[in-house]
N, C-alpha and C positions, 0 to 999 in steps of 0.2 A: 815734603814733596813739592809744595808750591806755596807762595805767599797767599794767593787767592785764586779764584777761578771766575770765568765770565758769569755775570749775573749777580756776583757778590760785590756790593758797593762799599762795604765798611772799610775804614782805613786801618792799617796795621800800625799800632802805636809801639814802635820799637823801643822807645825810651822806657816803657814799662816792663820790658823783658829783662829781668835781672839774673839771667843765667846764661851759660854758654849754649849757643845753638847755631845751626847751619841749615840753610835752605838749599837743597841740591837743584842744579839746573836740570831741565828736562823738557819733555814734550807733553802737551795737553791734547789728547786724542778726542775730537768732538764726537758726541753722540746725539741723536735726535731727541729733543725734549728732555734731556737729562744733563747733569753736570758731566764734564769730560773725564776720561780716564787719564791717569797720570803715570808717565813712564820716565824714570830717572836712570839713564845708562850708568851713572857713576855710583849707584847705591852700594854695589858689592865692594868696590874698592874703598868707599868711605867706611863701611863696616869692618873691613880688614884693618884699616888704619886704627880705628877705635878699639877693636878687639873686645867687645863688650861681653860681660857675663850673662846679661839678660837683655833680650830685645822685646820691646813692647810695640806692636804694630797697630796703627790706627786703621782698622777696617781690612777687608779682604778683597775689595773690588778691583784694585788697581794693579797693573803689571808690576809696579814697584813693590807692592805687598808680596806678590809671589816670589820676586827676586830675593826679598829679605828672608822669606820662609826657606827658600832653597839654600841660602847662605847658612842659616841656622842649622839646618839638617847636615850640611856638608861638614861644618866645623863643630858640630855637637854643642851648640849654644842653646840655652833655654829660650823658648819663643812663646810669648804671651800675646793673645789677640785682644785688643780693645775694641769692643763691639757694641754698637748702638742699635743694631737691627732687632726687630721683633716681628711677630707673625703678621701684624697689619701693615708693616712698612716694607716688606720684601716685595718689590714690584715685579721682577721677572722670575717666573717659576717654570721656565723651560727645562727639560730634562738635562741638557748639558750643563746649564747654570747650577741646577740643584746638585749635580754630581761634583762640580768644582767646589761649591760652598761646603759640602760635606767633607770633601778631601781636605780643605783648608782647616776646618774645625777639628777634624780627626787628627791632623798633623800638629796642632798647637798643644803646648804643654800646660797652658792655663789661660784664664780669661779675666778681663776686667770689664764690667758693665756699669751703666749709669743708674739702673733701676730694675724694678720687678719684671717688666715686660721683656727686657733683654735677658734677664736671668732665666726666665722661663723658656725663652727662645733657645738659649744655649743648652739648657737641660734637656730640651727636646731631641738633642743629638746624643743622648745617653751619656752626658757628661756629669760626673759626680759634682755635687755642690761644693765639695772641698777644694775643687779646682777653679771656683768662680769667686772673684772678689768684687765688692761693690765700691765704686768711687763715684758718688752722685754728681751729676752735672751741676755746676754752680756758676754764679755771676759775681761781679764786684759789688757786693751789697752796700759798701760804704758810698760808692758812686751814686746809688739810687736813693740812699737814705739821708744824704747830707742836706738835701733841700726840703725834706718833709715838713718840719715845723714852720719854717719861714713861709712856705707856700700856703699852708692851710690857715695860718694865723694872720696873714696879711691880705686875705681876700683873693688868693690865687685862683680858686675854682670859679668865682664869679667873673674875674677878669678873663679867664680862659673862655667861658661861655660867651662873654660879650665880644671877644676878639673874633670868634668864628660864627657868631649869630646863632648860638645853640640854645635849646630849651634847658629846663632844669635837670633832666636826666639824660645821660649820654653813654653810649657803648663805644668801645674802641677795638680796632684791629691793628696789629703791628706785624708786618711780614711782607714777603714777596707777593705780588699780585700775579699768581700763577694758578693753573687749574687744580693742582693738588691741594690748595689751601681751602677749597670748598666755599668761597665767599657767597656765591649765589643763594645758598641756603639762608644766610643771614639777611640778604636783601629781601627775599620772599617773606621771611618772618617779620621783618620791619614793615613790609607792605601790609600784612595782616594786622599788625599792631596799630598802625596809623589809620587803617580803615575802622578800627574800633574806637577811634577818637583820642588815642593817647599821643602825646607829643614826645618823641624820642629822637635824639640826635645820634649820628653815627660818624665817628672820626676814623679815617683810614690812613694809617701811616705806612708808607712803603711804595714801591714801584715795581713794575714788571711787565711781562708781555700781554697781560690781560687788562691793563688799565683802561684803554679806550673802550674795550668791550663792556667793562663794568660800569663805566660812566654812561654808556648808552643804555644799559639795563636800568640804571637809576632813573634815567629820563623816561623810559618806557613804563616803569612801574609808578611814575609820578611821585617818587619819594621826596620828602622835604628834609632839610637839615642833615644832608649827607655831604661830608667835606673830605676831599682828597688832598692831603698835605704833602705827598711825595715822600721820598726816602729821607730819613734823619739818622745822624750818627748816634752812637750809644749815649754819649753825654747829653744829648738833647731829649732823650726819650722820657726821662722822669717827669718832665713838664706835661706830657700827654697822659701818662698814667695817673698822675695826681689830679689832673683836671677832669678825668672821666670817672664813671661809676662802676663799670664792669668791662672786662676784656672778653672778647669772643675769639675762639680758635677752632674753626669747624673743619680742620684738615681731614682729607681722605687718607693721607699718608704723611707721617711726621716722625722721624727717628726719636726726637725728644721734645723740643719746643721750649727753648730758653726764655721766650717771651712770657711764659707762665711763671718762671722764676722771678722775672723782672716785675710782673704784675703783683704777685704776692708780696714781694719785698716792699712795694708801694701801698700795700693794703688794699689791693684791688681784686675782688673775687673774679673767677673765670668760668665762663660757659665753654666747655671743652668737649670736643669730639672724643669718643671712646677709642678712636684709632690713633690718637696722639700718644707718643711714647711715654711721656711723663704722667699720663692720666692716673695710673694706679698709685703713683707715689705722691703727687702734689695735690690732686683733687680729692678732698674729703667731702663727701656729699652733704650739702646743706651747710657746710662750715667754711670751706675755702672756695667753693663753687659747686657746679653741677655738671654731670656728664650728660651729653646730648647725642641723639642718633638721627633725628630728623627735624624738619622745619618746625613742626608743632612744638618740639621740645624747647627750641630757642625762643619761640613766641611766648610760651607759657612762663618760662623762667625769667625772661626780661620783664614781663608784666608783674610777676610776683615780686621781683626786687624793686620795681618802681612803686608798687602799692604797699610795701612793707618796709619803710625806711629804717625802723628799729632793727629789723632782722639784718638789713644791709650793714648797719653799724657794727653789730655783733660779728658778722662775717669778716669785716675788716680786721678785727682784733684776732680772729682765728688765723687769718692770713699771715699776720706778723709773727704769730707764735709758731705756726707750722713750718715756715720757711727757714727757721733757725736750724733745722736739721739738714739743710742743704747749702752749706757755706763752702767757700774754697778750702777751709780747714778740713771739713769732712771729706772733700774730694782728695786732698793730699793724704789724709789718713788712710784712705782706701789703697792708694798706690804704695804707701809706706808699709802697710800690712802685707801686701804682696811681696815687697822686697825683703821684709824680715822673714817671711816664710821661706823664700828662696835661699836665704842665708842661714836657715835652720834656727831662727830665733823665735818662730811662732809656728804652731801646727794647725790652727783652725782659723779660717778667714772670717772677717767680720761681715755681717749681713744686716742691713737696715730692715 
């Protein structure tokens, strides 16, 4: 429906796309404080030309999604909804929106979801689990692991701390600097930690509408060792993951949270809000990270990891092991299982 939308700064690496694809021209309908809605007038004619047996639609929010659903019903095509929504991520709960969401889900023939929260969300619409397939969200693991050994054996962490003037223990945030990311909770936790005499650094990778507000908050709280490095492309991120000790993701709303995949791939435990979509799948309490709900949780877990370095080392090993279940191959297998079922080659979907 679109290459990207306003507020998304990552580059599209077309040279890595090794399959036929087409991005339809269209309109981006702006919404206040949200990503725009996408409308592609040519979507129905494109579908008629392709004449697919199966349509997998990414989300239900956009006018183009509804156009694809109407095409599928008119021409009796199988229609599957790829859905990352979960109970904590659904922002607008007005009656007309709820009715539309239920209509779209009731009209779909099957569903592909990335994890447990979205699975439960779809089941909440009285959908049989036999109509839901899991294709876990994944990242390019090789991109993040290719620099592991060299970085750690050549003094990378020490050079990282020296470059930014950081102490021995550092937390990391990667993402948009926007209200839904919940960063003030971490600033307040860091304030309490530093008041207790602990030296903790905080590296913030990303940009967004709240950057100046957060920089001002850091000054008001008198925080030290807080570094804003701005937006970085994906191939640059492993440097920040490998140089830090723990990732924080305190989001109020997050469909999945691929930064958690990235962190675990680099052996970095995560302090994660319970409202993040991947929390039930990627966070194993005390092994790959901790689930947090309030400022005190972040404060206590950061101090615990600082003061128990042996536990932190064990958690890193758990991170490496657990993320092996969330590779691009696992994601591809989920879609393949769906396609095999649709062609009567399989009768039961796989579920992680």
